[in-house]
KOLFIDO-397911 format. One record per residue: x, y, z of N, C-alpha, C in turn; residue in one letter. Coordinates in steps of 0.05 Angstrom, whole numbers, padded with zeros to 5 digits. Atoms other than C-alpha are relative to their C-alpha. Last residue first. Layout:
% KOLFIDO-397911
[rec [X Y Z] [X Y Z] [X Y Z] a]
...
This chain:
% KOLFIDO-397911
[rec [00007 00019 00021] [-00536 -00209 -00025] [00018 -00025 00002] v]
[rec [00028 -00003 00008] [-00540 -00159 00032] [-00008 -00019 -00023] d]
[rec [00016 00022 -00010] [-00477 -00178 00069] [-00029 00001 -00008] g]
[rec [00016 -00011 -00022] [-00442 -00110 00059] [-00018 -00022 00013] a]
[rec [-00018 -00006 -00022] [-00389 -00146 00018] [-00015 00011 00024] l]
[rec [-00009 00026 -00011] [-00445 -00176 -00025] [00019 00005 00024] r]
[rec [00022 00012 -00016] [-00477 -00107 -00033] [00008 -00027 00012] l]
[rec [00003 -00016 -00024] [-00411 -00076 -00055] [-00021 -00012 00018] v]
[rec [-00022 00008 -00018] [-00399 -00134 -00104] [-00002 00016 00026] k]
[rec [00006 00027 -00011] [-00467 -00123 -00135] [00021 -00009 00020] n]
[rec [00022 -00003 -00018] [-00453 -00049 -00144] [-00007 -00026 00013] a]
[rec [-00011 -00010 -00025] [-00385 -00065 -00175] [-00022 00004 00021] t]
[rec [-00018 00021 -00011] [-00416 -00109 -00229] [00011 00009 00028] i]
[rec [00016 00021 -00012] [-00473 -00059 -00240] [00017 -00022 00013] a]
[rec [00010 00019 00020] [-00429 00002 -00252] [-00013 -00024 00015] d]
[rec [-00017 00023 00004] [-00420 00063 -00207] [-00011 -00018 -00022] t]
[rec [00001 00007 00029] [-00447 00131 -00189] [00020 -00022 -00005] v]
[rec [-00018 00020 00011] [-00462 00141 -00115] [-00005 -00004 -00030] l]
[rec [00010 00006 00027] [-00492 00202 -00081] [00021 -00018 -00013] v]
[rec [00029 00006 -00003] [-00483 00209 -00006] [-00014 -00002 -00026] n]
[rec [00016 -00006 00024] [-00407 00206 -00004] [-00029 -00006 00007] i]
[rec [-00016 -00019 00015] [-00362 00212 00057] [-00012 00007 -00027] l]
[rec [00016 -00023 00009] [-00418 00179 00096] [00017 00021 -00015] r]
[rec [-00011 -00024 -00013] [-00367 00133 00130] [-00015 00025 -00007] g]
[rec [00004 00004 -00029] [-00408 00071 00111] [00010 00025 00016] r]
[rec [00029 -00001 -00005] [-00411 00095 00039] [-00006 -00002 00030] l]
[rec [00009 -00028 00004] [-00337 00111 00035] [-00030 00003 00006] a]
[rec [-00010 -00016 -00022] [-00320 00043 00065] [-00009 00029 -00002] g]
[rec [00015 00008 -00024] [-00365 00007 00015] [00009 00016 00024] l]
[rec [00027 -00012 00002] [-00335 00047 -00043] [-00016 -00007 00025] i]
[rec [-00001 -00028 -00007] [-00264 00029 -00020] [-00028 00014 -00001] p]
[rec [-00007 -00003 -00028] [-00282 -00045 -00020] [00002 00029 00008] v]
[rec [00023 00008 -00016] [-00317 -00044 -00088] [00005 00004 00030] a]
[rec [00010 -00023 -00015] [-00262 -00004 -00123] [-00023 -00007 00019] k]
[rec [-00020 -00008 -00019] [-00221 -00064 -00148] [-00009 00024 00018] g]
[rec [00001 00017 -00024] [-00284 -00092 -00180] [00020 00008 00021] s]
[rec [-00020 00021 00002] [-00289 -00034 -00228] [00002 -00015 00026] g]
[rec [00009 00026 00010] [-00325 00031 -00216] [00023 -00019 -00003] g]
[rec [-00021 00020 00001] [-00321 00100 -00184] [-00011 -00026 -00010] a]
[rec [00001 00014 00026] [-00359 00166 -00180] [00023 -00020 -00001] v]
[rec [-00023 00018 00004] [-00374 00193 -00111] [-00004 -00016 -00026] g]
[rec [00003 00020 00022] [-00421 00252 -00110] [00026 -00016 -00003] i]
[rec [-00027 00010 00003] [-00423 00291 -00044] [-00002 -00024 -00019] r]
[rec [00001 00021 00020] [-00485 00336 -00041] [00029 -00009 -00006] v]
[rec [00027 00012 00003] [-00497 00378 00022] [-00001 -00024 -00020] p]
[rec [00009 -00005 00028] [-00423 00390 00038] [-00026 -00014 -00005] v]
[rec [00020 -00021 -00001] [-00418 00388 00115] [-00010 00007 -00028] k]
[rec [00025 00011 -00009] [-00382 00321 00113] [-00023 00020 00001] l]
[rec [00011 00016 00022] [-00326 00352 00072] [-00028 -00011 00008] l]
[rec [00010 -00019 00020] [-00315 00405 00126] [-00013 -00015 -00024] d]
[rec [00024 -00012 -00011] [-00308 00353 00182] [-00013 00020 -00019] e]
[rec [00023 00018 -00002] [-00261 00312 00140] [-00026 00013 00010] p]
[rec [-00002 00018 -00023] [-00214 00370 00123] [-00025 -00017 00002] r]
[rec [00023 -00003 -00017] [-00210 00399 00053] [00002 -00020 00023] i]
[rec [00027 00002 00012] [-00141 00398 00023] [-00021 00003 00021] g]
[rec [00010 -00027 00005] [-00067 00396 00036] [-00026 -00002 -00015] l]
[rec [00016 -00005 00024] [-00051 00328 00066] [-00008 00029 -00001] i]
[rec [-00018 -00007 00021] [00006 00316 00115] [-00014 00008 -00026] h]
[rec [-00012 -00026 -00007] [-00040 00316 00175] [00019 00011 -00022] q]
[rec [00018 -00021 00009] [-00079 00260 00141] [00011 00028 00006] s]
[rec [-00003 -00004 00029] [-00020 00213 00149] [-00017 00024 -00010] f]
[rec [-00027 -00012 00003] [-00021 00223 00225] [00005 00005 -00030] e]
[rec [00002 -00029 -00003] [-00096 00210 00224] [00026 00014 -00004] d]
[rec [-00025 -00011 00009] [-00085 00140 00196] [00000 00031 00001] c]
[rec [-00024 00013 -00011] [-00158 00120 00204] [00025 00015 -00011] v]
[rec [-00024 -00013 00008] [-00226 00152 00194] [00024 -00013 00014] s]
[rec [-00013 -00017 -00020] [-00281 00102 00206] [00026 00012 -00011] e]
[rec [00004 -00028 00005] [-00321 00077 00147] [00013 00019 00019] g]
[rec [00025 -00008 -00014] [-00330 00005 00169] [-00005 00030 -00003] t]
[rec [00023 00012 00013] [-00281 -00018 00116] [-00026 00008 00014] l]
[rec [00000 00029 00001] [-00228 00031 00139] [-00026 -00011 -00011] n]
[rec [00021 00013 -00016] [-00219 00104 00122] [00002 -00030 -00002] f]
[rec [00000 00030 -00001] [-00166 00150 00095] [-00021 -00011 00019] n]
[rec [00011 00008 -00027] [-00181 00224 00079] [-00002 -00031 -00001] i]
[rec [-00022 00005 -00018] [-00136 00243 00020] [-00008 -00009 00028] g]
[rec [-00015 -00025 -00006] [-00194 00276 -00016] [00023 -00004 00019] c]
[rec [00014 -00020 00015] [-00232 00209 -00010] [00013 00027 00008] v]
[rec [-00001 -00028 -00008] [-00191 00150 00013] [-00017 00017 -00019] n]
[rec [00005 -00020 00021] [-00192 00075 00013] [00003 00028 00010] g]
[rec [00008 00013 00025] [-00181 00010 00050] [-00004 00019 -00023] v]
[rec [00010 -00018 00021] [-00143 00035 00111] [-00006 -00015 -00025] a]
[rec [00028 00004 00006] [-00137 -00019 00163] [-00012 00018 -00020] g]
[rec [00015 -00014 -00021] [-00071 -00001 00196] [-00030 -00001 -00005] l]
[rec [-00001 00016 -00024] [-00037 -00054 00153] [-00016 00013 00023] d]
[rec [00016 00024 00003] [-00061 -00019 00090] [-00001 -00016 00025] h]
[rec [00028 -00009 00001] [-00034 00048 00112] [-00018 -00024 -00001] l]
[rec [00007 -00007 -00028] [00032 00013 00130] [-00029 00010 00002] q]
[rec [00004 00026 -00015] [00035 -00020 00062] [-00008 00005 00029] d]
[rec [00026 00010 00009] [00026 00048 00029] [-00007 -00026 00013] i]
[rec [00022 -00016 -00012] [00082 00074 00074] [-00028 -00009 -00010] e]
[rec [00002 00005 -00029] [00132 00018 00060] [-00024 00015 00012] t]
[rec [00013 00026 -00005] [00119 00021 -00015] [-00005 -00005 00030] t]
[rec [-00015 00025 00008] [00138 00094 -00018] [-00016 -00025 00007] p]
[rec [-00007 00016 -00023] [00091 00155 -00017] [00013 -00027 -00009] i]
[rec [00000 -00016 -00024] [00084 00211 -00067] [00008 -00015 00025] y]
[rec [-00026 -00002 -00013] [00107 00169 -00125] [00001 00017 00025] g]
[rec [-00011 -00027 00007] [00045 00182 -00168] [00028 00004 00013] s]
[rec [-00008 00000 00028] [00030 00107 -00166] [00012 00027 -00009] r]
[rec [-00023 00018 00005] [00030 00105 -00091] [00010 00002 -00028] y]
[rec [-00022 -00009 -00016] [-00015 00165 -00079] [00026 -00016 -00006] f]
[rec [-00011 -00023 00014] [-00060 00145 -00137] [00024 00011 00015] s]
[rec [-00006 -00024 -00017] [-00071 00077 -00105] [00013 00022 -00017] s]
[rec [00021 -00019 00003] [-00103 00025 -00152] [00006 00027 00014] y]
[rec [00006 -00003 00029] [-00046 -00024 -00165] [-00021 00021 -00005] q]
[rec [-00021 -00013 00016] [-00018 -00012 -00095] [-00008 00005 -00029] r]
[rec [-00014 00021 00015] [-00082 -00027 -00058] [00019 00013 -00020] e]
[rec [-00027 00003 -00011] [-00097 00033 -00013] [00014 -00025 -00012] t]
[rec [-00005 00026 -00013] [-00156 00053 -00056] [00028 00000 00012] s]
[rec [-00026 00013 00003] [-00184 00119 -00080] [00002 -00025 00016] g]
[rec [-00002 00017 -00024] [-00256 00143 -00088] [00025 -00017 -00004] i]
[rec [-00010 00027 00007] [-00261 00202 -00136] [00002 -00016 00026] g]
[rec [-00023 00014 -00014] [-00304 00260 -00116] [00007 -00026 -00012] l]
[rec [-00004 00022 00019] [-00350 00313 -00146] [00026 -00014 00008] l]
[rec [-00027 00010 00003] [-00373 00357 -00089] [00001 -00023 -00020] a]
[rec [00000 00025 00015] [-00436 00400 -00092] [00029 -00009 -00003] v]
[rec [00027 00011 -00002] [-00449 00456 -00043] [-00003 -00027 -00014] q]
[rec [00009 00018 00021] [-00377 00476 -00030] [-00029 -00010 00006] t]
[rec [00027 -00009 00008] [-00370 00533 00020] [-00012 -00017 -00022] q]
[rec [00019 00005 -00022] [-00312 00499 00056] [-00028 00008 -00007] k]
[rec [00006 00028 00000] [-00275 00497 -00011] [-00020 -00007 00022] g]
[rec [00021 00003 00020] [-00280 00573 -00013] [-00008 -00030 -00002] i]
[rec [00025 -00012 -00011] [-00241 00575 00052] [-00023 -00003 -00020] e]
[rec [00010 00018 -00022] [-00188 00526 00026] [-00026 00010 00011] i]
[rec [00013 00023 00013] [-00182 00568 -00038] [-00011 -00020 00021] t]
[rec [00024 -00010 00013] [-00169 00631 00003] [-00015 -00024 -00013] e]
[rec [00020 -00002 -00021] [-00119 00595 00048] [-00027 00010 -00012] s]
[rec [00010 00027 -00007] [-00080 00574 -00014] [-00022 00001 00021] i]
[rec [00013 00012 00023] [-00073 00643 -00045] [-00011 -00028 00006] a]
[rec [00026 -00011 00006] [-00061 00675 00023] [-00014 -00014 -00024] p]
[rec [-00003 -00017 00024] [-00004 00629 00044] [-00027 00009 -00009] a]
[rec [00001 -00029 -00008] [-00017 00605 00115] [00003 00018 -00024] e]
[rec [00028 -00007 -00008] [-00036 00535 00091] [-00003 00029 00008] l]
[rec [00017 -00002 00024] [00030 00530 00054] [-00028 00009 00008] l]
[rec [-00008 -00024 00015] [00070 00545 00117] [-00017 00005 -00024] s]
[rec [00010 -00023 -00015] [00031 00494 00158] [00007 00026 -00015] q]
[rec [00030 00000 00001] [00042 00440 00106] [-00011 00025 00013] v]
[rec [00007 -00010 00027] [00116 00458 00101] [-00030 00001 -00004] t]
[rec [-00006 -00029 00000] [00124 00451 00176] [-00007 00012 -00027] e]
[rec [00023 -00014 -00012] [00088 00384 00173] [00005 00030 00000] l]
[rec [-00006 -00018 -00022] [00142 00359 00125] [-00025 00014 00010] s]
[rec [-00012 00015 -00021] [00126 00299 00081] [00005 00017 00025] p]
[rec [-00027 -00011 -00007] [00078 00341 00040] [00012 -00016 00023] c]
[rec [-00013 00012 -00023] [00018 00309 00005] [00028 00012 00004] y]
[rec [00020 00012 -00018] [-00032 00341 -00042] [00013 -00009 00026] c]
[rec [00001 00029 00002] [00020 00387 -00072] [-00021 -00011 00019] p]
[rec [-00017 00013 -00020] [00002 00461 -00074] [-00001 -00030 -00005] a]
[rec [-00027 00002 00011] [-00032 00510 -00120] [00020 -00010 00020] n]
[rec [-00016 00005 -00024] [-00103 00497 -00096] [00029 -00006 -00010] l]
[rec [-00020 00022 -00001] [-00140 00528 -00154] [00014 -00001 00026] f]
[rec [-00017 -00006 -00023] [-00205 00568 -00157] [00019 -00023 00004] y]
[rec [-00016 00021 -00013] [-00241 00569 -00224] [00016 00010 00024] p]
[rec [-00024 -00013 -00012] [-00298 00616 -00242] [00016 -00020 00015] e]
[rec [-00002 -00005 -00029] [-00349 00583 -00288] [00025 00014 00009] g]
[rec [-00004 -00029 -00003] [-00362 00588 -00362] [00001 00008 00029] g]
[rec [00024 -00013 -00009] [-00392 00519 -00361] [00002 00030 00002] i]
[rec [00024 00011 00012] [-00342 00481 -00403] [-00025 00015 00008] k]
[rec [00001 -00008 00027] [-00283 00525 -00384] [-00026 -00009 -00014] q]
[rec [00006 -00029 00000] [-00297 00516 -00310] [-00002 00011 -00029] a]
[rec [00029 -00004 -00006] [-00302 00441 -00320] [-00007 00030 -00001] l]
[rec [00017 00011 00022] [-00235 00437 -00356] [-00029 00005 00005] r]
[rec [-00003 -00017 00024] [-00198 00483 -00307] [-00019 -00009 -00022] l]
[rec [00013 -00026 -00006] [-00223 00447 -00245] [00000 00018 -00025] v]
[rec [00028 00006 00000] [-00204 00379 -00275] [-00016 00026 00005] l]
[rec [00010 00004 00027] [-00135 00403 -00294] [-00030 -00004 -00001] g]
[rec [-00003 -00025 00015] [-00120 00430 -00225] [-00012 -00002 -00027] y]
[rec [00019 -00020 -00007] [-00148 00369 -00189] [00001 00026 -00016] g]
[rec [-00008 -00013 -00025] [-00109 00316 -00226] [-00020 00023 00005] d]
[rec [00020 00004 -00020] [-00143 00273 -00279] [00008 00010 00028] y]
[rec [00026 00005 00011] [-00107 00295 -00341] [-00022 -00003 00021] e]
[rec [00014 -00025 00006] [-00048 00326 -00304] [-00028 -00005 -00010] v]
[rec [00029 00006 -00004] [-00026 00260 -00272] [-00018 00024 -00007] y]
[rec [00008 00022 00018] [00047 00259 -00295] [-00030 -00007 00002] s]
[rec [00000 -00008 00028] [00060 00329 -00266] [-00010 -00022 -00018] a]
[rec [-00026 -00001 00013] [00041 00309 -00195] [-00003 00005 -00030] g]
[rec [-00014 00026 -00002] [-00015 00292 -00147] [00027 00000 -00013] l]
[rec [-00007 00015 00024] [-00039 00363 -00138] [00014 -00026 00006] a]
[rec [-00024 -00008 00015] [-00074 00391 -00077] [00006 -00019 -00023] g]
[rec [-00025 00012 -00010] [-00144 00375 -00054] [00022 00007 -00019] a]
[rec [00002 00007 -00029] [-00212 00409 -00058] [00025 -00013 00011] l]
[rec [-00016 00024 -00004] [-00202 00448 -00123] [00001 -00007 00030] q]
[rec [-00023 -00001 -00018] [-00258 00498 -00132] [00013 -00027 00003] v]
[rec [-00011 00027 00001] [-00308 00511 -00188] [00026 00000 00016] v]
[rec [-00027 00001 -00009] [-00352 00572 -00176] [00010 -00029 00000] r]
[rec [-00004 00013 -00025] [-00414 00575 -00218] [00029 00002 00008] a]
[rec [-00018 -00016 -00016] [-00444 00611 -00278] [00002 -00013 00028] p]
[rec [00009 00003 -00027] [-00476 00553 -00317] [00019 00016 00018] i]
[rec [-00005 -00023 -00017] [-00471 00564 -00392] [-00012 -00004 00028] r]
[rec [00024 -00016 -00004] [-00469 00496 -00426] [00007 00023 00020] r]
[rec [-00006 -00029 -00003] [-00415 00451 -00453] [-00027 00015 00002] e]
[rec [00003 -00017 00023] [-00436 00379 -00441] [00007 00029 00005] p]
[rec [00018 -00022 -00007] [-00406 00337 -00385] [-00002 00019 -00024] f]
[rec [00027 00006 00011] [-00375 00273 -00414] [-00020 00023 00005] a]
[rec [-00002 00003 00029] [-00303 00296 -00404] [-00028 -00003 -00013] d]
[rec [-00003 -00027 00011] [-00321 00321 -00335] [00002 -00001 -00030] i]
[rec [00025 -00015 -00004] [-00347 00253 -00315] [00001 00027 -00013] t]
[rec [00018 00010 00020] [-00287 00217 -00346] [-00027 00014 00002] a]
[rec [-00008 -00010 00026] [-00241 00261 -00304] [-00019 -00008 -00022] s]
[rec [00007 -00028 -00001] [-00279 00244 -00241] [00006 00013 -00027] t]
[rec [00029 -00001 00005] [-00274 00171 -00261] [-00010 00029 00002] f]
[rec [00004 00008 00028] [-00198 00177 -00267] [-00030 00002 -00007] i]
[rec [00010 00027 00005] [-00194 00215 -00201] [-00004 -00005 -00030] g]
[rec [-00012 00014 00022] [-00176 00281 -00168] [-00014 -00027 -00005] w]
[rec [-00025 00014 -00008] [-00221 00323 -00123] [00008 -00018 -00024] a]
[rec [-00009 00023 00015] [-00272 00374 -00145] [00026 -00011 00012] i]
[rec [-00027 00007 -00007] [-00314 00425 -00107] [00008 -00026 -00014] g]
[rec [-00006 00029 00002] [-00375 00457 -00137] [00029 -00005 00006] i]
[rec [-00028 00004 -00004] [-00401 00525 -00113] [00005 -00030 -00001] t]
[rec [-00011 00022 -00016] [-00469 00535 -00143] [00030 00002 00003] t]
[rec [-00006 -00009 -00027] [-00492 00603 -00168] [00011 -00021 00018] g]
[rec [-00013 -00026 -00002] [-00525 00575 -00231] [00004 00009 00029] p]
[rec [00017 -00022 00009] [-00543 00501 -00223] [00015 00027 00003] t]
[rec [-00016 -00024 00006] [-00503 00437 -00218] [-00018 00022 -00012] l]
[rec [-00006 -00016 -00024] [-00545 00385 -00182] [00015 00026 -00006] y]
[rec [00024 -00003 -00017] [-00580 00349 -00239] [00005 00019 00023] e]
[rec [00017 -00020 00013] [-00522 00361 -00287] [-00025 00005 00017] a]
[rec [-00010 -00027 -00006] [-00477 00323 -00239] [-00017 00022 -00011] l]
[rec [00007 -00005 -00029] [-00521 00261 -00245] [00010 00028 00007] v]
[rec [00029 -00004 -00002] [-00518 00263 -00321] [-00008 00007 00028] q]
[rec [00006 -00027 00012] [-00443 00274 -00320] [-00030 00005 00002] a]
[rec [-00007 -00021 -00020] [-00434 00215 -00272] [-00007 00028 -00010] g]
[rec [00021 00001 -00020] [-00472 00170 -00321] [00005 00021 00021] s]
[rec [00024 -00012 00013] [-00424 00191 -00376] [-00024 00001 00019] a]
[rec [-00004 -00029 00002] [-00366 00177 -00329] [-00023 00014 -00012] g]
[rec [00005 -00009 -00027] [-00393 00107 -00314] [00003 00031 00001] v]
[rec [00028 00003 -00005] [-00396 00095 -00389] [-00008 00010 00028] q]
[rec [00015 -00020 00015] [-00327 00124 -00402] [-00030 -00002 00006] k]
[rec [-00005 -00026 -00010] [-00294 00085 -00346] [-00016 00022 -00014] i]
[rec [00013 -00003 -00027] [-00328 00021 -00366] [00004 00028 00011] l]
[rec [00028 -00004 00005] [-00306 00030 -00439] [-00016 00003 00026] s]
[rec [00003 -00028 00007] [-00234 00040 -00417] [-00029 00006 -00005] a]
[rec [-00009 -00007 00027] [-00239 -00028 -00384] [-00003 00030 -00004] s]
[rec [-00018 -00023 -00001] [-00254 -00063 -00319] [00011 00005 -00028] h]
[rec [-00005 -00007 -00028] [-00310 -00112 -00305] [00019 00024 00003] a]
[rec [-00025 00010 -00010] [-00334 -00114 -00377] [00005 00011 00028] a]
[rec [-00006 00026 00009] [-00403 -00109 -00409] [00025 -00012 00013] g]
[rec [-00022 00000 00018] [-00432 -00051 -00371] [00008 -00028 -00007] v]
[rec [-00007 00027 00008] [-00498 -00038 -00336] [00022 00002 -00021] r]
[rec [00000 00005 00029] [-00498 00031 -00304] [00008 -00029 -00006] t]
[rec [-00014 00025 00006] [-00518 00043 -00232] [-00003 -00006 -00030] v]
[rec [00001 00005 00029] [-00538 00114 -00212] [00018 -00025 -00005] s]
[rec [-00019 00020 00010] [-00554 00124 -00139] [-00005 -00003 -00030] v]
[rec [00004 00010 00027] [-00586 00185 -00106] [00020 -00021 -00006] k]
[rec [00017 -00018 00014] [-00594 00218 -00038] [-00008 -00011 -00027] l]
[rec [-00013 -00019 00018] [-00565 00157 -00003] [-00021 00019 -00013] l]
[rec [00013 -00026 -00005] [-00592 00122 00059] [00010 00022 -00018] g]
[rec [-00019 -00019 -00011] [-00542 00065 00055] [-00011 00028 00004] f]
[rec [-00019 00012 -00018] [-00587 00005 00045] [00018 00020 00014] r]
[rec [00013 00007 -00025] [-00645 00044 00015] [00020 -00011 00021] e]
[rec [00010 -00025 -00012] [-00603 00077 -00039] [-00013 -00005 00027] q]
[rec [-00023 -00015 -00012] [-00563 00013 -00052] [-00010 00025 00014] l]
[rec [-00011 00015 -00022] [-00626 -00029 -00062] [00023 00015 00014] q]
[rec [00018 -00001 -00023] [-00661 00023 -00103] [00012 -00014 00024] k]
[rec [00000 -00028 -00010] [-00602 00031 -00150] [-00017 00003 00024] e]
[rec [-00024 -00004 -00015] [-00594 -00044 -00156] [00001 00028 00012] l]
[rec [00002 00017 -00024] [-00666 -00052 -00177] [00024 00004 00018] a]
[rec [00016 -00012 -00021] [-00663 00008 -00224] [-00002 -00017 00025] p]
[rec [00011 00023 -00015] [-00605 -00020 -00264] [-00016 00010 00023] d]
[rec [-00001 00000 -00029] [-00587 00033 -00316] [-00011 -00026 00011] s]
[rec [00021 00017 -00010] [-00572 00026 -00390] [00003 -00003 00030] e]
[rec [-00004 00011 -00027] [-00533 00082 -00420] [-00024 -00016 00009] l]
[rec [00022 -00005 -00018] [-00540 00089 -00495] [00005 -00012 00027] k]
[rec [00012 00024 -00011] [-00472 00088 -00528] [-00023 00007 00019] r]
[rec [00019 -00008 -00021] [-00457 00149 -00570] [-00015 -00025 00010] r]
[rec [00020 00021 -00004] [-00396 00129 -00610] [-00017 00008 00024] i]
[rec [00013 00000 -00027] [-00356 00187 -00636] [-00021 -00022 00001] r]
[rec [00022 00018 -00003] [-00307 00182 -00694] [-00011 00000 00028] i]
[rec [00005 00005 -00028] [-00263 00240 -00713] [-00025 -00018 00002] e]
[rec [00025 00015 -00006] [-00234 00242 -00783] [-00002 -00004 00030] v]
[rec [00018 -00009 00022] [-00182 00294 -00803] [-00028 -00013 00004] i]
[rec [00021 -00016 -00011] [-00149 00283 -00735] [-00019 00011 -00022] g]
[rec [-00006 -00029 00002] [-00084 00259 -00765] [-00022 00019 00009] g]
[rec [-00023 -00006 -00017] [-00092 00188 -00740] [00007 00029 00000] a]
[rec [00008 00002 -00028] [-00162 00184 -00769] [00023 00007 00018] r]
[rec [00019 -00022 -00005] [-00140 00210 -00837] [-00010 00000 00029] a]
[rec [-00015 -00025 -00003] [-00080 00164 -00836] [-00018 00023 00006] e]
[rec [-00014 00002 -00026] [-00124 00103 -00823] [00016 00026 00005] k]
[rec [00021 -00004 -00020] [-00169 00124 -00881] [00012 -00001 00028] l]
[rec [00007 -00029 -00001] [-00108 00133 -00925] [-00021 00005 00021] m]
[rec [-00022 -00014 -00015] [-00082 00063 -00907] [-00006 00030 00002] r]
[rec [00001 00008 -00028] [-00149 00032 -00928] [00021 00015 00017] s]
[rec [00023 -00014 -00012] [-00149 00072 -00992] [-00002 -00006 00030] i]
[rec [-00009 -00028 -00004] [-00079 00046 -01007] [-00022 00017 00012] m]
[rec [-00016 00000 -00025] [-00103 -00026 -00996] [00010 00028 00006] s]
[rec [00018 00000 -00023] [-00158 -00013 -01048] [00016 00001 00026] r]
[rec [00008 00026 -00009] [-00106 00007 -01100] [-00019 00002 00024] t]
[rec [-00020 00013 -00018] [-00103 00075 -01132] [-00010 -00027 00008] v]
[rec [-00021 00012 00015] [-00138 00110 -01190] [00023 -00011 00017] g]
[rec [-00024 -00016 -00003] [-00182 00159 -01154] [00024 -00011 -00016] i]
[rec [00005 -00028 00007] [-00248 00132 -01178] [00026 00016 00001] a]
[rec [00004 -00001 00029] [-00226 00059 -01176] [-00003 00029 -00010] a]
[rec [-00025 00006 00013] [-00199 00066 -01106] [-00001 00002 -00030] a]
[rec [-00016 -00024 -00003] [-00263 00100 -01082] [00027 -00004 -00014] i]
[rec [00012 -00022 00016] [-00306 00044 -01109] [00018 00024 00000] e]
[rec [-00006 00007 00028] [-00260 -00010 -01079] [-00010 00021 -00019] a]
[rec [-00027 -00007 00006] [-00262 00024 -01011] [00008 -00006 -00029] q]
[rec [-00020 00019 -00011] [-00337 00023 -01006] [00028 00007 -00011] d]
[rec [-00013 00016 00021] [-00380 00085 -01017] [00020 -00020 00012] k]
[rec [00005 00028 -00002] [-00425 00107 -00960] [00013 -00017 -00022] g]
[rec [00015 00008 00024] [-00428 00180 -00979] [-00005 -00030 -00001] e]
[rec [00024 -00016 00004] [-00410 00206 -00910] [-00017 -00010 -00024] l]
[rec [00017 -00002 -00025] [-00359 00156 -00883] [-00026 00015 -00005] y]
[rec [00003 00025 -00015] [-00325 00131 -00947] [-00020 00002 00023] y]
[rec [00013 00021 00017] [-00334 00188 -00995] [-00006 -00025 00015] q]
[rec [00028 -00008 00004] [-00320 00239 -00940] [-00015 -00020 -00018] e]
[rec [00016 00004 -00024] [-00258 00202 -00918] [-00029 00007 -00004] a]
[rec [00003 00029 -00003] [-00229 00199 -00988] [-00018 -00007 00024] v]
[rec [00017 00009 00022] [-00240 00273 -00998] [-00006 -00029 00002] e]
[rec [00027 -00009 -00007] [-00210 00290 -00930] [-00021 -00010 -00021] a]
[rec [00010 00017 -00021] [-00149 00248 -00946] [-00028 00007 00008] l]
[rec [00006 00026 00011] [-00141 00284 -01012] [-00011 -00019 00021] l]
[rec [00025 -00003 00016] [-00147 00352 -00979] [-00008 -00027 -00012] s]
[rec [00023 -00002 -00019] [-00096 00333 -00926] [-00026 00002 -00015] a]
[rec [00004 00026 -00012] [-00048 00310 -00981] [-00023 00000 00019] r]
[rec [00012 00018 00020] [-00057 00374 -01020] [-00006 -00028 00011] d]
[rec [00028 -00009 00003] [-00043 00415 -00958] [-00015 -00017 -00020] t]
[rec [00015 00009 -00025] [00019 00374 -00942] [-00029 00008 -00002] a]
[rec [00004 00029 00002] [00044 00382 -01014] [-00016 -00010 00024] n]
[rec [00021 00005 00020] [00032 00457 -01010] [-00005 -00030 -00003] k]
[rec [00026 -00008 -00012] [00071 00462 -00945] [-00023 -00005 -00019] q]
[rec [00007 00020 -00020] [00129 00422 -00975] [-00027 00006 00012] d]
[rec [00011 00023 00015] [00129 00467 -01036] [-00009 -00022 00019] q]
[rec [00027 -00008 00011] [00137 00528 -00991] [-00013 -00023 -00015] m]
């Protein structure tokens, strides 16, 4: 009982110190003198308050777009919309958050009451949902591809569907199956299960798809990093010309579907059904995603692109436009 009281008193003291520093604008020396401790102790208390969740710091960075790049990409690839964000670093946590924030703004333009939105896995997809504001938008939120694994819960399909559905008060539909199955017999058996076949059918009714753009390079491949496929298989995909994937659909640099045998092991929306989705938003950034983005654009797997300026320039250079 005494320990609980001590913990409560400590939390109250930390909150008091934090309020004086962050809200009242007092410096650490002033607070130390008032409380009767050293300045270094105040510094440690502020760190403890942040680590314990007593203090939450949010930085609202204003997104700066690049209209010239947006127009060039939109005209070059015949896209519905392009959002290019200027960022300071080629690859960083900041880049992911900024591109995700831009993705949230784009998603908000297309997500209206009654919409069926389909979601596939991805770090940038996760960042988009993180940045999406809570608002009441009655909609169906469906998982378009199976799960990558327990270690990828934060940006796996199930978690993404649940988080967005909770934010908008929507109705979630989950694909309770692994994304990749080595056995074709298992794939067929799972597809015949009512709970899975229902989600697959709802996925075919998707009007807006929020998609990650994967790579076949080992350091960027979710399939490889999740342990679903061994080194030999990811190298084989690469050798066959696959540069990226969307919803487990592999494609080469010209956008053509490749590695069809691999695709048969995927539990998720089929290529022909994905291409029927009216709005296909691809969110990806970082120089390592330029090649997969170009392939996805050429293959029309996405018709709305959200990325950063550095990657956008690289995509255009690869396409021979700059």
